[in-house]
Steps between C-alpha positions, in 0.01 A plus 500: 500500500591869467281774365646486146442122484146550621436767240641281219284207610189719514572647162532150349152424636352826379652451153291188451175699530585817309280565199672501163501879481698540825870419523686386813716814451182706570473349847621740771471489880215752491317316216139423592416147394157580361528864390859519371567142395149403381502176699141382548363394833509127415870524416559698821362202692743278304786730597401478863496117485837497324642737763379269777668201332823684410553660842334242728258755650125519542335821388174594671220698340627824659842432351349452154297822539819684588694359210437776246857561375817302451646686797193406714550138411871507594412668835240238577730210406781651714267539800365145462854356479607698807198380695555133406 
């Protein structure tokens, strides 16, 4: 899976949890899940679980703490896949 495919898969997951007032077109690599996209912490946990299922990785607490932006998430997923 290349970086574009990873990004598309991640955006499909994020789209499920965006509030009504935020469009998928608003999502950028530097978008902060909570501050910019208004995703609440419960939905952030759902995103983490969906990422684990989609990419076949296990995210530890420190990974979740570091997953503040879309770009952070992609970096963590990439690292997990490389280490697998």
